[in-house]
C-alpha positions as CSV (number, residue, x, y, z in Angstrom):
1,M,-2.0,-13.6,33.9
2,S,-2.3,-12.7,30.6
3,M,-4.9,-10.6,29.2
4,S,-7.0,-11.5,26.4
5,K,-8.8,-9.3,24.0
6,T,-12.0,-8.5,23.3
7,P,-14.0,-8.9,19.9
8,R,-14.0,-5.0,20.3
9,D,-10.5,-4.4,20.0
10,E,-9.5,-6.1,16.5
11,L,-11.7,-6.9,14.3
12,V,-8.9,-9.7,12.0
13,D,-6.6,-11.7,13.7
14,G,-5.0,-12.4,10.5
15,I,-5.2,-12.2,6.8
16,K,-3.7,-15.2,5.6
17,L,-1.2,-15.5,2.2
18,V,-3.3,-17.8,0.1
19,R,-2.1,-17.4,-3.5
20,T,0.8,-15.2,-5.5
21,L,0.4,-14.5,-9.2
22,P,2.6,-12.8,-11.4
23,C,2.2,-8.8,-11.9
24,L,1.4,-8.3,-15.4
25,A,1.9,-4.7,-15.1
26,E,5.5,-4.7,-13.8
27,P,7.0,-8.2,-14.9
28,G,9.1,-9.6,-12.2
29,K,6.4,-8.6,-9.4
30,L,4.0,-10.2,-7.7
31,I,0.3,-10.1,-6.9
32,V,-0.1,-11.3,-3.3
33,I,-3.6,-12.7,-2.3
34,G,-4.4,-12.6,1.3
35,E,-8.1,-14.3,2.6
36,A,-9.0,-12.6,6.3
37,D,-10.4,-14.4,8.9
38,V,-13.8,-12.7,9.1
39,S,-15.5,-10.2,6.6
40,L,-14.4,-7.1,5.8
41,D,-17.6,-5.3,4.8
42,G,-18.4,-3.4,8.3
43,V,-14.8,-1.8,8.0
44,L,-14.8,-0.6,4.3
45,P,-17.1,2.4,5.3
46,L,-14.9,3.6,8.0
47,L,-11.6,3.2,5.9
48,N,-13.4,5.0,3.0
49,A,-14.0,7.8,6.0
50,I,-10.0,8.6,7.1
51,L,-8.1,7.3,4.3
52,P,-7.0,9.9,1.7
53,N,-5.8,7.2,-0.7
54,V,-9.1,5.5,-2.0
55,I,-9.2,5.8,-5.4
56,S,-12.7,3.5,-5.4
57,Y,-15.0,2.1,-3.3
58,N,-18.4,0.3,-4.3
59,P,-20.3,0.0,-1.1
60,L,-22.9,-2.7,-2.9
61,A,-20.3,-5.1,-3.5
62,G,-18.1,-4.4,-1.1
63,V,-15.0,-3.6,-2.6
64,M,-12.4,-0.8,-1.8
65,T,-9.0,-0.1,-3.9
66,L,-6.7,2.1,-2.4
67,R,-3.8,3.6,-4.2
68,R,-0.1,2.5,-2.7
69,R,3.5,3.4,-4.1
70,P,3.7,1.4,-6.2
71,G,0.5,-0.6,-7.3
72,L,-2.8,-1.0,-5.5
73,I,-4.2,-2.4,-2.8
74,T,-7.8,-4.1,-3.3
75,L,-9.6,-5.3,-0.4
76,Y,-13.0,-7.6,-0.8
77,P,-15.1,-8.7,1.6
78,S,-12.7,-11.6,2.8
79,R,-10.0,-11.2,0.6
80,V,-6.9,-8.2,-0.2
81,M,-5.2,-8.2,-3.3
82,I,-1.7,-6.4,-3.2
83,T,-0.5,-5.5,-6.6
84,Q,3.4,-4.8,-7.4
85,V,4.7,-6.7,-4.7
86,A,8.8,-7.4,-4.8
87,D,8.8,-11.0,-3.0
88,V,6.5,-12.8,-0.6
89,D,8.3,-11.6,2.2
90,E,6.9,-8.2,0.8
91,G,3.6,-9.5,0.7
92,L,3.4,-11.1,4.1
93,M,4.6,-7.5,5.8
94,L,2.6,-5.9,3.5
95,L,-0.9,-8.2,4.7
96,A,0.0,-7.9,8.5
97,A,0.2,-3.8,7.5
98,V,-3.3,-4.3,5.9
99,R,-4.6,-6.0,8.9
100,D,-3.3,-3.9,11.4
101,L,-4.8,-0.7,9.8
102,I,-8.3,-2.7,9.8
103,N,-7.9,-3.0,13.3
104,Q,-6.7,0.4,14.2
105,A,-9.8,1.9,12.2
106,W,-11.9,-0.5,13.7
107,A,-10.7,0.0,17.4
108,R,-11.9,4.0,16.1
109,R,-15.1,2.8,15.0
110,D,-17.0,5.3,17.6
111,E,-14.9,7.9,16.7
112,I,-15.0,7.9,12.9
113,Q,-18.3,8.7,11.0
114,P,-18.5,6.0,8.5
115,K,-18.7,7.0,4.5
116,R,-21.1,4.8,2.8
117,A,-21.1,6.8,-0.7
118,G,-19.5,4.9,-2.8
119,R,-16.2,6.4,-4.8
120,R,-14.8,5.8,-8.3
121,V,-11.5,6.3,-10.1
122,P,-11.6,9.3,-12.0
123,R,-11.1,8.7,-16.2
124,P,-8.2,10.0,-18.0
125,L,-10.9,12.0,-20.0
126,D,-12.5,13.3,-16.7
127,V,-9.1,15.0,-15.7
128,Y,-8.3,16.3,-19.4
129,E,-11.3,17.8,-20.0
130,L,-10.9,20.1,-16.8
131,L,-7.3,21.0,-18.4
132,P,-6.5,23.6,-20.9
133,R,-5.9,21.1,-23.9
134,T,-3.1,23.1,-25.8
135,N,-0.4,20.6,-25.6
136,C,1.9,23.3,-24.6
137,R,4.4,21.4,-23.5
138,A,5.2,23.8,-20.2
139,C,4.3,20.8,-17.9
140,S,7.1,18.5,-19.4
141,E,4.2,16.0,-21.0
142,A,3.9,15.7,-24.5
143,T,0.1,16.0,-24.0
144,C,-2.3,17.4,-22.4
145,M,-3.6,13.7,-22.3
146,A,-0.3,12.5,-21.3
147,F,-0.8,15.5,-18.2
148,A,-4.0,14.2,-17.3
149,F,-2.6,10.3,-16.7
150,G,0.5,11.9,-14.7
151,L,-2.2,13.8,-12.4
152,L,-4.2,10.4,-12.0
153,E,-1.2,8.1,-11.1
154,A,0.2,11.2,-8.7
155,R,3.2,11.3,-10.9
156,S,2.2,15.2,-11.8
157,Q,0.7,18.0,-9.8
158,P,-1.9,20.6,-11.3
159,E,0.7,23.1,-10.4
160,A,2.7,21.7,-13.1
161,C,0.8,23.4,-15.8
162,P,1.2,27.1,-16.3
163,A,-2.1,27.3,-17.5
164,L,-4.1,26.6,-14.4
165,A,-2.6,29.4,-12.4
166,D,-4.9,31.9,-14.7
167,P,-7.8,33.1,-13.3
168,A,-10.0,32.6,-16.1
169,F,-9.2,28.4,-15.5
170,A,-10.0,29.0,-11.4
171,A,-13.4,26.8,-12.1
172,Q,-11.6,24.1,-13.8
173,Y,-8.7,24.0,-11.3
174,Q,-11.4,23.9,-8.2
175,A,-12.6,20.9,-10.0
176,L,-9.6,19.4,-10.7
177,M,-8.3,19.7,-7.0
178,D,-12.2,18.0,-5.8
179,L,-11.6,15.4,-8.6
180,L,-7.8,14.2,-7.8
181,P,-7.0,12.2,-4.5
182,P,-5.6,14.5,-1.9
183,S,-1.6,14.6,-2.6
184,G,-1.1,15.6,1.1
185,E,0.5,12.2,3.9
186,G,-2.8,10.9,5.2
187,P,-3.0,7.4,7.2
188,T,-2.2,4.6,4.4
189,V,-0.9,1.1,5.1
190,G,1.5,0.6,7.5
191,T,1.3,4.1,9.8
192,D,-0.6,4.1,13.2
193,M,-3.2,6.1,13.3
194,N,-3.1,6.7,17.0
195,A,0.6,8.5,16.7
196,E,0.4,11.5,17.2
């Protein structure tokens, strides 16, 4: 006898690949666009609460962007866009992983405190204003602005700037740590959130 799933078990049955476009950020790669079979609005506050790689969330529009390496995943009310995808096969695998992540969060919705507050992507200037702005090159970047971009793209870590270790910059360092996405590993697409 087959056991059928209850509506409580899963939110999304599938995310169907509906279109691919050339990725302008990386020639030779694709943007994959998928359509979910249900609205994703209800799961976005749950994902916002548990995922460290959320870089923006607009609760009014129901849009969330996640960082993936490489590229981005943007969740809309019924659509998913993934950038810098190698080919259609990888796109299908990523859409399935997004579906699984959504369903894992949905299954734990009674345990997760939804985070409905919006998030926005820090701008390079937001990060630059917290740096020493000496262009000393100790971080291996040509300028502090280049280092700010590196921090936002997770190519650099704040510790690469020796001046930030100076107690005189303690407040700026803490503000920078609060502004930047966490660098530690956490649940991301393709990760089983229930695994121990």
